[in-house]
N, C-alpha and C positions, 0 to 999 in steps of 0.2 A: 495467404498463409500456406504452409506446407500442404501438399496434397495435389490433387489434379484439377486445379483451378488456374485460370489465366485472367487477370484484370488488365484492362486497356481502355484508352480513350478513343472515341469515334464520333463522327458527325452523322451517323446513320439516322438519328431521330431529331437532333438539334444541331444546327449548323455551327453552333459555338462549341461543340464537343461535350460529351458526357462520359462518365465512367461506366463500363460494362463488365460483366463476368461471363465466362464460358467454362464449362466443366468437361473433362475428358471422361468418356464412358466407354462401354464395350464397343459401340459403333462409331467412335471418334468424338470430336468436339461437339457439344450441344449448341443450339442456336443461342447467340449472345443475349443476355438479359441486362437491361438497363437498371442500374442501382436506383433505389427509390428516392423520394424527395428529401430524405435526410442527407443525401449526398449531392444529388444533382439539382441545379436550379436552371430553369429555362433561360436561355440567352446569356448564360455565364459559361466560361470555359473551365471545365474541371479536368485536371490531368495529373500525371505522375503519382498514381497511388502507390504507397509504400506501406508495408505491414511489419508489425512486430507483435509479440505476445508478452503480456505482463499480468502476473497474478491470475493466469488462466483466462484472461480476456484478450480478444483479438482487437488490436488497435490499428486503424488505418489513418495515415497522414497523407494529405493531398493538397494541391494548390487550386485556387479558384481565382479567376480574374475576368474582367470584362473582355470582350473581343478586342483585338488590336484596333487602333485608331481612336480610342477614347483617351484623350490626353489627360494626364494627371491621375489616372486610376490604375495603380499597380495591383499585383496579385497579393494574396494572403495565404498563409498556411492554416489548414483546419485539421481537426482530428475527430474521428468517430470511434467510439468503443462499442464493439459487438453490433455495429450497424445503427447505433442509436443517434440521438441528436448531436449536432456539431458543437465543437468547442474550438476556440482559438488555440492554435498550437504555438 
């Protein structure tokens, strides 16, 4: 969302990639924080976080898929409102 935040995917804690956030502060960017279990699932690749605001709520849409090499298992779009439980997008 607007402000001094950067959302990105990284394999720093899960080799399949998770979504993290870092914030710009007086001393530069904060240590990245992994978003919680409402967003990230161990062993699944979460990526491309996109945001919009609707009715005062922060909505994030992102993709989740198994790591490459698992035949027949494509990705899906999910959404989370204000960091809450996932919904199919």
